N, C-alpha and C positions, 0 to 999 in steps of 0.2 A: 597795572590795571587788573582788577578782579573781574572776571566774566563768569556769570553763573546763571543757571536756569532756575535757581531757588529764589524765593522772595525775602530771604534773610541771609545774612552772612555771619557765620559763627564768630563770636568774640568781637563783633563790630556793630556799630549802630549808625544809622543814617543821620547825617547832619542836615542835608537838604536834598530834595528831589529836583533834578535839573531838567527833566523832561524825557519824553519818549524819543528814542533814537531808532532809526530804521536803516536798512541797507538792502539793496537789490542787485542781483547779478543775473545777466541774461546772456545766454549763448545761442548762437545760430546752430541749426542742425547740420549734419555732415552726411552727404549721400552715401559714402562708403561705410561709415559707422552704422547708418540706418540699415544698409543692406545686410551687414553681418548680424546686426541685432535681430533683423527679420528672420534670418536663418536660425539663429539661436532660439527664437520664439517657436519655430517649427519643431526643432529637435529637443527643445527643453534645456534648462540650465540658466545660469546667470549670465548677464550681459556685462562683461567686465569693462568694455569701453565706456558705456553709459555710467556705470558705477564710478569710474574715475572722474568723469565730467562732473557728476553731482558732488563727489567728495571735494574736488578742487573748488567748485562753486560755493560749497558750504564754508570752506576755509577762507575764501575771498570775502564772503559776506560777513563772517565774524571779524575779519581784519578791518573791513570798512566800518562795521559797527563800532569797533574799538577806536578807530580814527575819529569818527564823528563825536563819540562820547568825550574823547580827549580834548577836542576843540571846545567843548562846553566846560572843561575843567573838572571832569568827573574822575573819581577814584575807582569806580566800579560800574558795571552794567548788570542789573538784576532782572530776574524774570525773563531771561532770553527764550524766545520761541523761534523756531525755524520752520519754513514750509518750502516745498518744492512743487513744481507743476510745469505744465506745457501750455503754450499758446500756439494754436494752429494759425499759420500764416496763409497758406494756400495748400493745394493738393500736392505740392512738392516738398513740404517740410513744415517744421514747427520750431518754435523757440523754447529753450529750456530756461525756466525761471526759478531762482533760489532767493528767498527773502529771509531776513532776520530782523527781529524787533525786540527791544528791551527798554528798561528804564535806567537812564543815567543818573547816578547819585554821587554826592560828596559825602565821604565818611567822616565821623568824628575822630 
């Protein structure tokens, strides 16, 4: 399966567009990780624990996007876009959201 952010694939042409595929990954917040991230915000620097969560989430979203495209019989997913964000649940925490979207295609 070819996964690409571009709207064309070099040396390939699209036989049919199978539809938009999406994937979402949501993680709950972690009090200990939030505490250390808060300290890191005060003293400056990168927050490695959150970077790892987002990295893992992006990998899972891409894997899910590929699974969903495969179910449609796709050879590729083109125009992939990813987004990350947070959803505030209450004053005690938030959810981390990672989304991926692309167009599933069958190649000639």
